[in-house]
MARFI-694867 format. One record per residue: residue number from 0; x, y, z of N, C-alpha, C in turn. Coordinates in steps of 0.02 Angstrom, whole numbers, plus 50000, padded with zeros to 5 digits. Example, Ala and Ser with C-alpha at 12.3 -4.5 7.8 and 13.67 -1.06 7.14 Angstrom:
BEGIN
+-----+-------+-------+-------+-------+-------+-------+-------+-------+-------+
| pos |   nxx |   nyy |   nzz |  caxx |  cayy |  cazz |   cxx |   cyy |   czz |
+-----+-------+-------+-------+-------+-------+-------+-------+-------+-------+
|   0 | 50660 | 49716 | 50390 | 50615 | 49775 | 50390 | 50660 | 49835 | 50390 |
|   1 | 50642 | 49888 | 50354 | 50684 | 49947 | 50357 | 50645 | 50002 | 50394 |
+-----+-------+-------+-------+-------+-------+-------+-------+-------+-------+
# end
This chain:
BEGIN
+-----+-------+-------+-------+-------+-------+-------+-------+-------+-------+
| pos |   nxx |   nyy |   nzz |  caxx |  cayy |  cazz |   cxx |   cyy |   czz |
+-----+-------+-------+-------+-------+-------+-------+-------+-------+-------+
|   0 | 54304 | 55003 | 51392 | 54321 | 55073 | 51374 | 54267 | 55120 | 51397 |
|   1 | 54287 | 55179 | 51418 | 54239 | 55228 | 51444 | 54197 | 55256 | 51388 |
|   2 | 54140 | 55285 | 51409 | 54096 | 55315 | 51360 | 54122 | 55379 | 51331 |
|   3 | 54091 | 55402 | 51278 | 54112 | 55463 | 51245 | 54102 | 55524 | 51289 |
|   4 | 54150 | 55571 | 51287 | 54144 | 55632 | 51325 | 54105 | 55684 | 51286 |
|   5 | 54115 | 55684 | 51220 | 54083 | 55735 | 51178 | 54028 | 55703 | 51136 |
|   6 | 53986 | 55746 | 51108 | 53936 | 55723 | 51061 | 53970 | 55718 | 50992 |
|   7 | 53930 | 55719 | 50939 | 53959 | 55716 | 50872 | 54015 | 55768 | 50866 |
|   8 | 54071 | 55748 | 50837 | 54129 | 55792 | 50832 | 54109 | 55860 | 50802 |
|   9 | 54130 | 55913 | 50834 | 54110 | 55980 | 50814 | 54140 | 55999 | 50746 |
|  10 | 54097 | 56015 | 50699 | 54120 | 56029 | 50631 | 54160 | 56093 | 50626 |
|  11 | 54146 | 56142 | 50668 | 54182 | 56205 | 50664 | 54253 | 56196 | 50691 |
|  12 | 54261 | 56157 | 50744 | 54328 | 56141 | 50769 | 54366 | 56102 | 50715 |
|  13 | 54333 | 56054 | 50684 | 54366 | 56015 | 50632 | 54388 | 56059 | 50573 |
|  14 | 54346 | 56106 | 50554 | 54363 | 56151 | 50498 | 54425 | 56192 | 50515 |
|  15 | 54428 | 56217 | 50576 | 54486 | 56256 | 50598 | 54548 | 56212 | 50599 |
|  16 | 54540 | 56150 | 50620 | 54596 | 56104 | 50623 | 54623 | 56089 | 50553 |
|  17 | 54578 | 56077 | 50506 | 54600 | 56063 | 50437 | 54634 | 56124 | 50407 |
|  18 | 54608 | 56183 | 50422 | 54639 | 56244 | 50396 | 54710 | 56252 | 50422 |
|  19 | 54720 | 56239 | 50487 | 54787 | 56244 | 50515 | 54834 | 56192 | 50485 |
|  20 | 54807 | 56133 | 50469 | 54848 | 56080 | 50441 | 54876 | 56097 | 50372 |
|  21 | 54847 | 56148 | 50340 | 54871 | 56169 | 50275 | 54936 | 56208 | 50280 |
|  22 | 54951 | 56234 | 50339 | 55013 | 56271 | 50348 | 55061 | 56239 | 50397 |
|  23 | 55037 | 56189 | 50433 | 55079 | 56157 | 50483 | 55059 | 56084 | 50492 |
|  24 | 55107 | 56041 | 50501 | 55092 | 55970 | 50509 | 55060 | 55956 | 50577 |
|  25 | 55004 | 55921 | 50575 | 54970 | 55899 | 50636 | 54958 | 55824 | 50627 |
|  26 | 54975 | 55785 | 50678 | 54967 | 55713 | 50673 | 54919 | 55687 | 50726 |
|  27 | 54889 | 55631 | 50710 | 54848 | 55595 | 50759 | 54896 | 55554 | 50802 |
|  28 | 54895 | 55565 | 50867 | 54944 | 55535 | 50912 | 54923 | 55466 | 50938 |
|  29 | 54860 | 55448 | 50928 | 54836 | 55383 | 50948 | 54776 | 55365 | 50905 |
|  30 | 54761 | 55300 | 50900 | 54704 | 55279 | 50859 | 54640 | 55314 | 50883 |
|  31 | 54599 | 55332 | 50835 | 54535 | 55365 | 50850 | 54478 | 55316 | 50837 |
|  32 | 54436 | 55305 | 50888 | 54381 | 55257 | 50883 | 54314 | 55293 | 50889 |
|  33 | 54264 | 55265 | 50856 | 54196 | 55289 | 50867 | 54172 | 55263 | 50934 |
|  34 | 54117 | 55289 | 50958 | 54092 | 55268 | 51024 | 54070 | 55195 | 51025 |
|  35 | 54062 | 55166 | 50965 | 54045 | 55095 | 50961 | 54106 | 55050 | 50957 |
|  36 | 54166 | 55081 | 50956 | 54227 | 55042 | 50954 | 54256 | 55033 | 50884 |
|  37 | 54227 | 55063 | 50833 | 54253 | 55057 | 50765 | 54313 | 55104 | 50756 |
|  38 | 54367 | 55078 | 50731 | 54427 | 55119 | 50720 | 54416 | 55163 | 50659 |
|  39 | 54423 | 55228 | 50669 | 54410 | 55276 | 50616 | 54474 | 55304 | 50585 |
|  40 | 54523 | 55320 | 50628 | 54586 | 55350 | 50606 | 54643 | 55315 | 50641 |
|  41 | 54695 | 55297 | 50605 | 54753 | 55263 | 50634 | 54803 | 55313 | 50663 |
|  42 | 54836 | 55292 | 50715 | 54890 | 55331 | 50745 | 54942 | 55348 | 50691 |
|  43 | 54966 | 55410 | 50693 | 55016 | 55432 | 50645 | 54988 | 55465 | 50583 |
|  44 | 54923 | 55461 | 50573 | 54891 | 55493 | 50515 | 54900 | 55568 | 50518 |
|  45 | 54917 | 55598 | 50462 | 54923 | 55671 | 50459 | 54855 | 55702 | 50447 |
|  46 | 54839 | 55752 | 50486 | 54774 | 55785 | 50480 | 54767 | 55818 | 50411 |
|  47 | 54710 | 55807 | 50380 | 54695 | 55837 | 50315 | 54620 | 55839 | 50307 |
|  48 | 54598 | 55861 | 50250 | 54526 | 55863 | 50237 | 54494 | 55794 | 50240 |
|  49 | 54534 | 55743 | 50226 | 54508 | 55674 | 50228 | 54487 | 55656 | 50299 |
|  50 | 54523 | 55681 | 50349 | 54506 | 55667 | 50419 | 54438 | 55697 | 50434 |
|  51 | 54426 | 55757 | 50411 | 54361 | 55790 | 50422 | 54305 | 55746 | 50396 |
|  52 | 54312 | 55724 | 50334 | 54260 | 55685 | 50303 | 54250 | 55617 | 50338 |
|  53 | 54304 | 55592 | 50368 | 54301 | 55527 | 50399 | 54264 | 55527 | 50466 |
|  54 | 54270 | 55581 | 50504 | 54243 | 55579 | 50573 | 54189 | 55630 | 50589 |
|  55 | 54174 | 55676 | 50543 | 54129 | 55731 | 50560 | 54060 | 55708 | 50584 |
|  56 | 54037 | 55653 | 50560 | 53970 | 55630 | 50579 | 53970 | 55575 | 50632 |
|  57 | 54028 | 55564 | 50663 | 54034 | 55512 | 50713 | 54040 | 55540 | 50784 |
|  58 | 54013 | 55504 | 50832 | 54028 | 55516 | 50902 | 54091 | 55476 | 50918 |
|  59 | 54138 | 55508 | 50952 | 54202 | 55475 | 50966 | 54205 | 55449 | 51037 |
|  60 | 54245 | 55396 | 51045 | 54254 | 55367 | 51111 | 54291 | 55416 | 51157 |
|  61 | 54339 | 55453 | 51128 | 54376 | 55505 | 51164 | 54375 | 55568 | 51122 |
|  62 | 54376 | 55626 | 51153 | 54376 | 55688 | 51115 | 54436 | 55690 | 51067 |
|  63 | 54425 | 55713 | 51007 | 54479 | 55716 | 50958 | 54537 | 55758 | 50983 |
|  64 | 54522 | 55809 | 51023 | 54575 | 55853 | 51049 | 54629 | 55814 | 51086 |
|  65 | 54611 | 55758 | 51116 | 54659 | 55718 | 51155 | 54700 | 55672 | 51111 |
|  66 | 54685 | 55670 | 51047 | 54718 | 55624 | 51002 | 54758 | 55660 | 50948 |
|  67 | 54778 | 55721 | 50963 | 54815 | 55761 | 50914 | 54883 | 55780 | 50940 |
|  68 | 54929 | 55791 | 50895 | 54996 | 55811 | 50915 | 55021 | 55865 | 50868 |
|  69 | 55045 | 55920 | 50897 | 55077 | 55973 | 50859 | 55146 | 55986 | 50888 |
|  70 | 55190 | 56015 | 50849 | 55257 | 56030 | 50874 | 55254 | 56088 | 50922 |
|  71 | 55304 | 56092 | 50966 | 55307 | 56148 | 51013 | 55308 | 56215 | 50976 |
|  72 | 55335 | 56215 | 50916 | 55338 | 56277 | 50877 | 55270 | 56302 | 50854 |
|  73 | 55219 | 56260 | 50863 | 55152 | 56281 | 50843 | 55121 | 56329 | 50892 |
|  74 | 55147 | 56329 | 50954 | 55119 | 56373 | 51005 | 55141 | 56445 | 50994 |
|  75 | 55097 | 56492 | 51006 | 55113 | 56563 | 50996 | 55166 | 56587 | 51044 |
|  76 | 55199 | 56641 | 51025 | 55250 | 56673 | 51068 | 55214 | 56728 | 51108 |
|  77 | 55187 | 56708 | 51165 | 55149 | 56755 | 51206 | 55191 | 56813 | 51232 |
|  78 | 55252 | 56798 | 51252 | 55294 | 56850 | 51283 | 55313 | 56905 | 51233 |
|  79 | 55328 | 56886 | 51171 | 55345 | 56936 | 51121 | 55285 | 56981 | 51106 |
|  80 | 55225 | 56952 | 51105 | 55165 | 56993 | 51095 | 55155 | 57039 | 51155 |
|  81 | 55170 | 57015 | 51215 | 55165 | 57057 | 51274 | 55211 | 57117 | 51270 |
|  82 | 55272 | 57106 | 51249 | 55320 | 57161 | 51242 | 55296 | 57210 | 51189 |
|  83 | 55268 | 57184 | 51135 | 55241 | 57227 | 51082 | 55184 | 57270 | 51108 |
|  84 | 55140 | 57241 | 51148 | 55084 | 57279 | 51175 | 55107 | 57333 | 51224 |
|  85 | 55157 | 57319 | 51263 | 55184 | 57371 | 51308 | 55213 | 57429 | 51268 |
|  86 | 55245 | 57413 | 51212 | 55273 | 57466 | 51169 | 55218 | 57505 | 51134 |
|  87 | 55166 | 57469 | 51113 | 55111 | 57500 | 51075 | 55065 | 57540 | 51121 |
|  88 | 55057 | 57518 | 51183 | 55010 | 57549 | 51230 | 55046 | 57569 | 51294 |
|  89 | 55078 | 57626 | 51295 | 55116 | 57647 | 51354 | 55074 | 57648 | 51418 |
|  90 | 55010 | 57664 | 51412 | 54967 | 57666 | 51472 | 54955 | 57597 | 51502 |
|  91 | 54966 | 57546 | 51462 | 54956 | 57478 | 51486 | 55000 | 57463 | 51547 |
|  92 | 55059 | 57492 | 51547 | 55106 | 57479 | 51602 | 55079 | 57506 | 51669 |
|  93 | 55036 | 57556 | 51666 | 55007 | 57582 | 51728 | 54962 | 57531 | 51761 |
|  94 | 54935 | 57487 | 51722 | 54890 | 57435 | 51748 | 54926 | 57369 | 51759 |
|  95 | 54969 | 57353 | 51711 | 54997 | 57285 | 51710 | 55072 | 57282 | 51725 |
|  96 | 55099 | 57333 | 51756 | 55170 | 57332 | 51772 | 55180 | 57313 | 51845 |
|  97 | 55201 | 57253 | 51859 | 55212 | 57229 | 51927 | 55271 | 57182 | 51928 |
|  98 | 55294 | 57165 | 51987 | 55351 | 57120 | 51992 | 55350 | 57085 | 52059 |
|  99 | 55354 | 57018 | 52058 | 55359 | 56978 | 52119 | 55427 | 56943 | 52117 |
| 100 | 55475 | 56972 | 52152 | 55543 | 56945 | 52147 | 55568 | 56953 | 52077 |
| 101 | 55582 | 56898 | 52043 | 55604 | 56900 | 51973 | 55547 | 56892 | 51923 |
| 102 | 55487 | 56882 | 51949 | 55430 | 56869 | 51905 | 55399 | 56935 | 51881 |
| 103 | 55394 | 56944 | 51815 | 55365 | 57003 | 51784 | 55308 | 56981 | 51738 |
| 104 | 55266 | 57027 | 51714 | 55212 | 57007 | 51668 | 55237 | 56971 | 51606 |
| 105 | 55287 | 56999 | 51572 | 55313 | 56967 | 51512 | 55346 | 56901 | 51529 |
| 106 | 55381 | 56899 | 51586 | 55411 | 56836 | 51608 | 55358 | 56783 | 51622 |
| 107 | 55301 | 56804 | 51650 | 55247 | 56757 | 51664 | 55219 | 56730 | 51598 |
| 108 | 55211 | 56773 | 51548 | 55187 | 56750 | 51483 | 55235 | 56699 | 51452 |
| 109 | 55299 | 56710 | 51462 | 55349 | 56665 | 51433 | 55349 | 56598 | 51467 |
| 110 | 55333 | 56597 | 51532 | 55337 | 56536 | 51571 | 55270 | 56499 | 51577 |
| 111 | 55218 | 56523 | 51545 | 55153 | 56490 | 51550 | 55159 | 56417 | 51527 |
| 112 | 55132 | 56372 | 51568 | 55135 | 56301 | 51552 | 55065 | 56273 | 51543 |
| 113 | 55056 | 56235 | 51490 | 54992 | 56202 | 51477 | 55004 | 56128 | 51467 |
| 114 | 54957 | 56086 | 51489 | 54964 | 56014 | 51474 | 54971 | 56003 | 51399 |
| 115 | 55012 | 55955 | 51380 | 55025 | 55944 | 51309 | 54961 | 55930 | 51270 |
| 116 | 54912 | 55899 | 51304 | 54849 | 55885 | 51269 | 54812 | 55948 | 51248 |
| 117 | 54830 | 56005 | 51280 | 54797 | 56068 | 51264 | 54831 | 56105 | 51206 |
| 118 | 54890 | 56083 | 51186 | 54928 | 56120 | 51136 | 54892 | 56129 | 51070 |
| 119 | 54860 | 56076 | 51042 | 54825 | 56086 | 50978 | 54770 | 56139 | 50984 |
| 120 | 54733 | 56138 | 51039 | 54679 | 56187 | 51048 | 54708 | 56257 | 51053 |
| 121 | 54764 | 56264 | 51089 | 54795 | 56330 | 51095 | 54820 | 56356 | 51028 |
| 122 | 54851 | 56311 | 50989 | 54875 | 56331 | 50923 | 54818 | 56355 | 50879 |
| 123 | 54762 | 56321 | 50883 | 54703 | 56341 | 50843 | 54673 | 56406 | 50869 |
| 124 | 54668 | 56411 | 50935 | 54634 | 56469 | 50965 | 54668 | 56535 | 50945 |
| 125 | 54733 | 56535 | 50943 | 54768 | 56598 | 50928 | 54770 | 56613 | 50853 |
| 126 | 54741 | 56569 | 50813 | 54737 | 56581 | 50741 | 54665 | 56590 | 50717 |
| 127 | 54618 | 56594 | 50764 | 54548 | 56595 | 50743 | 54531 | 56660 | 50707 |
| 128 | 54564 | 56715 | 50722 | 54559 | 56778 | 50684 | 54628 | 56809 | 50681 |
| 129 | 54635 | 56861 | 50642 | 54701 | 56893 | 50634 | 54723 | 56929 | 50697 |
| 130 | 54676 | 56945 | 50742 | 54695 | 56982 | 50802 | 54685 | 56941 | 50866 |
| 131 | 54672 | 56877 | 50860 | 54657 | 56836 | 50920 | 54715 | 56835 | 50969 |
| 132 | 54775 | 56824 | 50944 | 54833 | 56821 | 50989 | 54842 | 56887 | 51026 |
| 133 | 54836 | 56942 | 50990 | 54844 | 57007 | 51021 | 54792 | 57019 | 51075 |
| 134 | 54729 | 57003 | 51060 | 54675 | 57013 | 51108 | 54684 | 56969 | 51169 |
| 135 | 54701 | 56905 | 51158 | 54708 | 56860 | 51215 | 54766 | 56880 | 51261 |
| 136 | 54821 | 56902 | 51232 | 54877 | 56924 | 51273 | 54859 | 56989 | 51310 |
| 137 | 54824 | 57034 | 51276 | 54803 | 57096 | 51309 | 54756 | 57081 | 51368 |
| 138 | 54708 | 57037 | 51358 | 54662 | 57018 | 51412 | 54701 | 56987 | 51470 |
| 139 | 54751 | 56948 | 51454 | 54791 | 56915 | 51505 | 54831 | 56966 | 51545 |
| 140 | 54861 | 57014 | 51511 | 54898 | 57067 | 51546 | 54852 | 57108 | 51592 |
| 141 | 54792 | 57123 | 51566 | 54744 | 57162 | 51606 | 54720 | 57122 | 51667 |
| 142 | 54707 | 57057 | 51656 | 54684 | 57015 | 51711 | 54737 | 57010 | 51765 |
| 143 | 54800 | 57003 | 51745 | 54854 | 57001 | 51794 | 54861 | 57068 | 51830 |
| 144 | 54851 | 57122 | 51793 | 54855 | 57188 | 51823 | 54801 | 57199 | 51876 |
| 145 | 54740 | 57176 | 51861 | 54685 | 57181 | 51909 | 54699 | 57138 | 51971 |
| 146 | 54725 | 57078 | 51959 | 54742 | 57034 | 52015 | 54795 | 57067 | 52059 |
| 147 | 54843 | 57099 | 52028 | 54895 | 57133 | 52066 | 54866 | 57192 | 52105 |
| 148 | 54818 | 57228 | 52075 | 54787 | 57285 | 52110 | 54751 | 57262 | 52173 |
| 149 | 54726 | 57200 | 52172 | 54693 | 57173 | 52231 | 54743 | 57140 | 52278 |
| 150 | 54807 | 57152 | 52263 | 54862 | 57129 | 52306 | 54865 | 57053 | 52314 |
| 151 | 54851 | 57020 | 52258 | 54861 | 56947 | 52258 | 54935 | 56933 | 52245 |
| 152 | 54975 | 56947 | 52296 | 55048 | 56943 | 52287 | 55072 | 56870 | 52290 |
| 153 | 55051 | 56832 | 52242 | 55065 | 56762 | 52241 | 55078 | 56741 | 52168 |
| 154 | 55140 | 56722 | 52153 | 55157 | 56705 | 52084 | 55117 | 56646 | 52058 |
| 155 | 55102 | 56597 | 52101 | 55064 | 56539 | 52078 | 54992 | 56559 | 52061 |
| 156 | 54963 | 56601 | 52102 | 54895 | 56625 | 52088 | 54895 | 56667 | 52024 |
| 157 | 54947 | 56708 | 52014 | 54951 | 56748 | 51954 | 54956 | 56704 | 51892 |
| 158 | 54990 | 56648 | 51897 | 54995 | 56601 | 51841 | 54927 | 56571 | 51825 |
| 159 | 54887 | 56558 | 51876 | 54820 | 56531 | 51865 | 54776 | 56583 | 51832 |
| 160 | 54781 | 56646 | 51853 | 54744 | 56700 | 51821 | 54764 | 56706 | 51748 |
| 161 | 54829 | 56703 | 51735 | 54853 | 56709 | 51666 | 54829 | 56652 | 51622 |
| 162 | 54830 | 56592 | 51649 | 54808 | 56534 | 51611 | 54735 | 56539 | 51591 |
| 163 | 54692 | 56556 | 51640 | 54621 | 56562 | 51625 | 54608 | 56619 | 51576 |
| 164 | 54643 | 56675 | 51584 | 54634 | 56732 | 51539 | 54654 | 56714 | 51467 |
| 165 | 54709 | 56677 | 51460 | 54732 | 56659 | 51393 | 54682 | 56614 | 51358 |
| 166 | 54643 | 56576 | 51396 | 54596 | 56528 | 51368 | 54524 | 56555 | 51365 |
| 167 | 54514 | 56617 | 51384 | 54446 | 56641 | 51397 | 54400 | 56635 | 51336 |
| 168 | 54425 | 56642 | 51276 | 54382 | 56640 | 51216 | 54393 | 56579 | 51173 |
| 169 | 54423 | 56527 | 51201 | 54438 | 56467 | 51161 | 54374 | 56434 | 51135 |
| 170 | 54318 | 56447 | 51168 | 54254 | 56418 | 51147 | 54232 | 56440 | 51078 |
| 171 | 54261 | 56495 | 51052 | 54242 | 56518 | 50986 | 54260 | 56467 | 50932 |
| 172 | 54306 | 56421 | 50947 | 54325 | 56370 | 50899 | 54267 | 56323 | 50884 |
| 173 | 54218 | 56320 | 50929 | 54164 | 56272 | 50923 | 54100 | 56305 | 50897 |
| 174 | 54104 | 56367 | 50876 | 54046 | 56404 | 50853 | 54055 | 56424 | 50780 |
| 175 | 54001 | 56425 | 50743 | 54002 | 56447 | 50674 | 54034 | 56516 | 50669 |
| 176 | 54088 | 56524 | 50630 | 54121 | 56590 | 50624 | 54074 | 56647 | 50606 |
| 177 | 54021 | 56632 | 50568 | 53973 | 56684 | 50550 | 53936 | 56708 | 50611 |
| 178 | 53923 | 56663 | 50659 | 53890 | 56682 | 50721 | 53938 | 56721 | 50766 |
| 179 | 54000 | 56698 | 50769 | 54051 | 56732 | 50809 | 54058 | 56804 | 50786 |
| 180 | 54053 | 56815 | 50721 | 54060 | 56883 | 50693 | 54006 | 56930 | 50718 |
| 181 | 53949 | 56902 | 50740 | 53896 | 56944 | 50767 | 53910 | 56965 | 50839 |
| 182 | 53960 | 56933 | 50869 | 53987 | 56950 | 50934 | 53938 | 56942 | 50991 |
| 183 | 53890 | 56987 | 50997 | 53846 | 56986 | 51056 | 53806 | 56922 | 51061 |
| 184 | 53778 | 56899 | 51005 | 53737 | 56838 | 51007 | 53779 | 56776 | 51017 |
| 185 | 53844 | 56781 | 51002 | 53887 | 56722 | 51007 | 53917 | 56714 | 51077 |
| 186 | 53922 | 56769 | 51115 | 53960 | 56767 | 51177 | 53935 | 56716 | 51228 |
| 187 | 53870 | 56714 | 51246 | 53850 | 56664 | 51297 | 53865 | 56593 | 51276 |
| 188 | 53854 | 56577 | 51212 | 53868 | 56510 | 51188 | 53943 | 56496 | 51191 |
| 189 | 53983 | 56546 | 51173 | 54055 | 56538 | 51173 | 54083 | 56528 | 51243 |
| 190 | 54055 | 56562 | 51292 | 54078 | 56555 | 51361 | 54068 | 56484 | 51384 |
| 191 | 54009 | 56456 | 51372 | 53996 | 56387 | 51393 | 54039 | 56337 | 51354 |
| 192 | 54047 | 56348 | 51290 | 54087 | 56302 | 51249 | 54160 | 56305 | 51267 |
| 193 | 54182 | 56362 | 51294 | 54252 | 56370 | 51310 | 54279 | 56322 | 51362 |
| 194 | 54235 | 56297 | 51405 | 54258 | 56251 | 51457 | 54263 | 56180 | 51431 |
| 195 | 54235 | 56166 | 51373 | 54232 | 56097 | 51348 | 54301 | 56068 | 51334 |
| 196 | 54345 | 56102 | 51296 | 54410 | 56072 | 51283 | 54452 | 56065 | 51346 |
| 197 | 54440 | 56108 | 51396 | 54478 | 56102 | 51458 | 54454 | 56042 | 51498 |
| 198 | 54387 | 56036 | 51505 | 54359 | 55980 | 51544 | 54369 | 55913 | 51509 |
| 199 | 54385 | 55914 | 51445 | 54393 | 55852 | 51408 | 54461 | 55821 | 51417 |
| 200 | 54507 | 55855 | 51452 | 54573 | 55827 | 51464 | 54567 | 55765 | 51508 |
| 201 | 54615 | 55720 | 51505 | 54611 | 55657 | 51541 | 54599 | 55666 | 51616 |
| 202 | 54556 | 55625 | 51647 | 54541 | 55631 | 51718 | 54598 | 55610 | 51763 |
| 203 | 54646 | 55572 | 51737 | 54700 | 55546 | 51779 | 54766 | 55584 | 51768 |
| 204 | 54761 | 55647 | 51760 | 54821 | 55689 | 51756 | 54850 | 55698 | 51825 |
| 205 | 54914 | 55719 | 51830 | 54943 | 55734 | 51896 | 54902 | 55786 | 51932 |
| 206 | 54910 | 55789 | 51999 | 54869 | 55834 | 52040 | 54875 | 55906 | 52017 |
| 207 | 54935 | 55928 | 51999 | 54944 | 55998 | 51977 | 54904 | 56012 | 51914 |
| 208 | 54904 | 55964 | 51867 | 54866 | 55973 | 51805 | 54791 | 55972 | 51819 |
| 209 | 54769 | 55929 | 51865 | 54698 | 55926 | 51882 | 54675 | 55992 | 51911 |
| 210 | 54716 | 56022 | 51954 | 54699 | 56087 | 51983 | 54697 | 56140 | 51928 |
| 211 | 54743 | 56135 | 51880 | 54745 | 56181 | 51823 | 54679 | 56177 | 51784 |
| 212 | 54655 | 56116 | 51772 | 54593 | 56107 | 51735 | 54535 | 56138 | 51772 |
| 213 | 54530 | 56124 | 51837 | 54473 | 56148 | 51877 | 54471 | 56224 | 51879 |
| 214 | 54527 | 56255 | 51896 | 54528 | 56328 | 51904 | 54521 | 56363 | 51836 |
| 215 | 54553 | 56337 | 51785 | 54548 | 56368 | 51720 | 54477 | 56364 | 51693 |
| 216 | 54444 | 56307 | 51704 | 54376 | 56298 | 51681 | 54329 | 56348 | 51714 |
| 217 | 54337 | 56358 | 51779 | 54296 | 56407 | 51814 | 54309 | 56477 | 51788 |
| 218 | 54372 | 56493 | 51777 | 54389 | 56560 | 51752 | 54360 | 56574 | 51684 |
| 219 | 54363 | 56524 | 51639 | 54334 | 56532 | 51573 | 54258 | 56538 | 51576 |
| 220 | 54227 | 56495 | 51615 | 54154 | 56496 | 51620 | 54127 | 56561 | 51648 |
| 221 | 54162 | 56590 | 51696 | 54135 | 56648 | 51732 | 54165 | 56715 | 51711 |
| 222 | 54200 | 56717 | 51655 | 54235 | 56780 | 51639 | 54188 | 56835 | 51616 |
| 223 | 54124 | 56820 | 51605 | 54075 | 56872 | 51588 | 54025 | 56884 | 51645 |
| 224 | 54040 | 56858 | 51704 | 53998 | 56872 | 51762 | 54014 | 56942 | 51788 |
| 225 | 53966 | 56971 | 51824 | 53974 | 57038 | 51852 | 53955 | 57039 | 51925 |
| 226 | 53978 | 57089 | 51961 | 53965 | 57093 | 52033 | 53890 | 57099 | 52049 |
| 227 | 53851 | 57128 | 52003 | 53780 | 57137 | 52017 | 53737 | 57080 | 51991 |
| 228 | 53769 | 57028 | 51964 | 53730 | 56970 | 51940 | 53701 | 56979 | 51871 |
| 229 | 53721 | 57031 | 51835 | 53693 | 57043 | 51769 | 53732 | 57010 | 51714 |
| 230 | 53784 | 56972 | 51731 | 53824 | 56939 | 51681 | 53794 | 56873 | 51658 |
| 231 | 53836 | 56830 | 51629 | 53813 | 56765 | 51605 | 53872 | 56717 | 51601 |
| 232 | 53860 | 56650 | 51596 | 53795 | 56619 | 51586 | 53751 | 56611 | 51648 |
| 233 | 53778 | 56593 | 51709 | 53731 | 56580 | 51765 | 53707 | 56642 | 51802 |
| 234 | 53732 | 56702 | 51783 | 53713 | 56765 | 51815 | 53728 | 56763 | 51890 |
| 235 | 53791 | 56754 | 51905 | 53812 | 56753 | 51975 | 53815 | 56824 | 52003 |
| 236 | 53806 | 56829 | 52067 | 53814 | 56893 | 52101 | 53859 | 56882 | 52162 |
| 237 | 53895 | 56934 | 52180 | 53941 | 56928 | 52237 | 53904 | 56916 | 52301 |
+-----+-------+-------+-------+-------+-------+-------+-------+-------+-------+
# end
């Protein structure tokens, strides 16, 4: 068996997971082992506070994120939020109103596809605060609008932009909520942590999914970079 991808299971991610389990059923989709091969959680176990207590101090053979299952209904309705934002912010259409054949911004939000292994993380990410879904969809619409302004007239490329934008702050799940609330001090750490659940997906996914992982990871990692190199984390410059 391969070595562990992650260090000790992140307690903040676990706390968010347990909180979500109080309103929606989440199951372990495969046996969970420690990095030494000890079986910690059996396949089919329903996530609860007991799971937190069982694995919080263990290093796992595989990231817990890959061993969870949520129903399709757990995923947010991105397109409905997009429609709401267009109604709430009329000026948004000046930036984010485009069309490639039959593909529109709201249509792109509706058709966004993520590997099933990413669904639990997505369900958690959009519930991390009361406005997370709204912010993430707004950022995605703006990112697609900027891509369109640069005449990236390619629906596949637009889907990649949308995917990375929707995931841009997922790293907040791995940070103490009290630190996240400070915002500025949390951002560099959150940017780096945001690539972790993406890079933790299985290495033997189909080629399309592998490309999704690579491009999304870069987008998340570099979304606070600036043209003059004053951004972070690596302070890239054009």
